[in-house]
C-alpha positions as CSV (number, residue, x, y, z in Angstrom):
1,M,0.0,0.0,0.0
2,M,1.3,3.4,-1.0
3,T,1.5,6.1,1.7
4,P,1.4,9.6,0.3
5,K,4.4,11.8,1.3
6,K,3.6,14.4,4.0
7,L,3.9,17.8,2.5
8,R,6.7,19.9,4.1
9,A,4.6,23.1,3.6
10,G,2.9,24.9,0.9
11,H,0.8,23.9,-2.1
12,A,-0.7,20.4,-2.5
13,P,-1.4,18.9,-5.9
14,D,-5.0,18.8,-7.1
15,F,-5.3,15.1,-6.7
16,M,-4.4,15.4,-3.0
17,R,-6.8,18.2,-2.4
18,E,-9.5,16.1,-4.0
19,A,-8.5,13.1,-1.9
20,F,-8.7,15.3,1.3
21,M,-12.3,16.3,0.4
22,N,-13.1,12.7,-0.2
23,A,-11.6,11.8,3.2
24,V,-13.7,14.4,4.9
25,S,-16.8,12.9,3.3
26,A,-15.8,9.4,4.3
27,Y,-15.1,10.5,7.9
28,A,-18.6,12.0,8.0
29,A,-20.2,8.7,6.9
30,W,-18.0,6.5,9.1
31,C,-20.0,4.6,11.7
32,D,-18.7,3.4,15.0
33,G,-17.4,-0.1,15.0
34,E,-16.6,-0.1,11.2
35,P,-13.1,-0.3,9.9
36,E,-11.4,3.0,9.0
37,P,-12.7,4.2,5.6
38,T,-10.5,4.5,2.6
39,V,-10.4,6.8,-0.4
40,Q,-8.9,6.4,-3.8
41,V,-5.6,8.2,-4.5
42,D,-3.8,7.4,-7.8
43,D,-5.9,4.3,-8.3
44,E,-5.1,3.0,-4.9
45,D,-7.3,2.8,-1.8
46,L,-5.7,4.5,1.2
47,P,-7.0,4.9,4.8
48,I,-8.3,8.4,5.4
49,S,-5.7,8.9,8.2
50,A,-2.9,8.5,5.6
51,V,-4.5,11.1,3.3
52,L,-5.2,13.5,6.2
53,G,-1.7,12.9,7.5
54,A,-0.2,13.8,4.1
55,M,-1.9,17.2,4.3
56,W,-0.6,17.9,7.8
57,N,1.5,20.8,6.6
58,C,-0.5,22.0,3.5
59,T,-1.0,25.7,3.7
60,D,-3.5,25.9,0.8
61,V,-6.8,27.5,1.9
62,L,-9.7,25.2,2.2
63,P,-12.8,26.2,0.2
64,W,-15.6,27.7,2.4
65,E,-17.8,24.7,1.8
66,A,-15.2,22.4,3.2
67,C,-14.9,24.5,6.3
68,Q,-18.7,24.2,6.7
69,D,-18.5,20.4,6.3
70,I,-15.8,20.2,9.0
71,N,-18.0,22.4,11.3
72,A,-20.9,20.1,10.8
73,L,-18.9,17.2,12.0
74,C,-18.3,18.7,15.4
75,P,-20.7,21.6,16.0
76,W,-19.8,22.0,19.7
77,Q,-16.2,23.1,18.8
78,E,-15.1,26.6,17.7
79,D,-16.2,27.4,14.2
80,F,-13.7,26.5,11.5
81,H,-13.5,29.4,9.1
82,H,-10.9,30.2,6.4
83,G,-8.7,27.4,7.5
84,S,-6.0,25.6,5.7
85,Y,-6.0,22.0,4.7
86,A,-3.4,21.4,7.4
87,R,-5.7,22.9,10.1
88,G,-8.6,20.7,8.8
89,A,-6.4,17.6,8.7
90,R,-5.2,18.2,12.2
91,R,-8.7,18.8,13.6
92,I,-10.1,15.6,12.1
93,L,-7.0,13.5,13.0
94,G,-7.4,14.8,16.5
95,W,-11.0,13.5,16.6
96,M,-9.9,10.2,15.2
97,K,-7.2,9.8,17.9
98,A,-9.6,10.8,20.7
99,A,-12.3,8.3,19.6
């Protein structure tokens, strides 16, 4: 299984930004007790934690809609506005670790 390289900082390629969005959707649909969901990256299924981890340092700005999707996942936390992919990845990975 391929593991995407963690970005040092800066811009992520389009396919990784798309994989991130798919990982957010897969996380939202994930039910307790089920195995960790996967998303397709370069014709390979990868766990969402690997995709999110690869975006740990990505400074690209998340689209507003993605910020709203992340807010909907955890409405009791501080609103997530104008965040980076890194901030979104860290937030979701934190939730995964706490679960």
